[in-house]
C-alpha positions in Angstrom: -18.5 -22.3 22.6 -15.0 -21.1 23.2 -13.6 -18.1 21.2 -11.1 -18.9 18.4 -7.6 -18.2 18.9 -6.0 -15.3 17.1 -4.1 -16.3 14.1 -0.5 -16.7 14.2 1.2 -13.3 13.3 4.7 -13.5 11.9 6.9 -10.4 10.7 9.5 -11.2 7.9 12.1 -8.8 7.5 12.6 -8.8 3.7 13.2 -6.2 1.0 10.5 -5.6 -1.8 12.6 -7.1 -4.6 13.2 -10.5 -2.6 9.8 -10.8 -1.1 7.9 -13.0 -3.4 9.3 -16.3 -3.0 9.7 -15.9 0.9 6.0 -14.7 1.4 4.7 -17.2 -1.1 6.7 -20.0 0.6 5.4 -18.8 4.1 1.7 -18.5 3.0 1.7 -21.8 1.5 3.5 -23.6 4.6 1.1 -21.9 7.2 -2.1 -20.7 5.3 -4.0 -19.8 8.5 -1.2 -17.6 9.9 -1.0 -13.8 9.1 2.3 -12.7 7.7 3.6 -9.1 7.4 6.5 -8.1 5.3 9.1 -5.5 7.1 11.3 -3.6 5.0 14.9 -3.7 6.4 15.5 -0.5 8.2 11.9 0.4 7.9 10.9 3.1 10.9 8.9 1.9 13.8 5.3 2.6 13.6 3.2 3.7 16.5 1.4 0.9 18.1 2.6 -1.9 15.7 0.9 -5.3 16.6 2.9 -7.7 18.4 4.3 -10.6 16.3 4.3 -13.9 17.6 7.6 -14.8 15.7 9.9 -12.7 13.8 11.9 -14.2 10.6 15.1 -12.2 9.6 15.5 -13.0 6.0 17.6 -10.0 5.8 19.0 -7.8 8.4 16.9 -5.2 9.9 18.1 -2.6 12.7 14.6 -1.6 13.8 12.7 -4.8 14.1 13.5 -5.3 17.6 12.2 -1.7 18.6 9.0 -2.6 16.9 8.6 -6.3 18.2 10.4 -6.2 21.6 9.3 -9.7 22.8 8.5 -12.2 20.1 8.4 -16.0 21.3 11.1 -16.7 18.9 13.3 -15.2 15.9 14.6 -17.2 13.0 17.3 -16.1 10.7 17.2 -17.3 7.1 21.0 -16.1 6.3 24.6 -17.6 6.6 25.4 -14.8 9.1 27.7 -13.4 6.3 27.7 -9.6 5.7 
């Protein structure tokens, strides 16, 4: 029997104040995936697990230091700032 693939891992950059509707939406859409909320500007943690995808719901200057090679990056903003 083949080993099960690791669950899809997604990092979402969103502040705690704005997180609930975003995280609920993602969990509902992809219940088997693993979602990690990253506070915008959060310092890089030693040995952060690599994400398959990154969703930028809010700008984050440190996310690519922590996640240098996701398969894709999605933005959820109008690009106005």
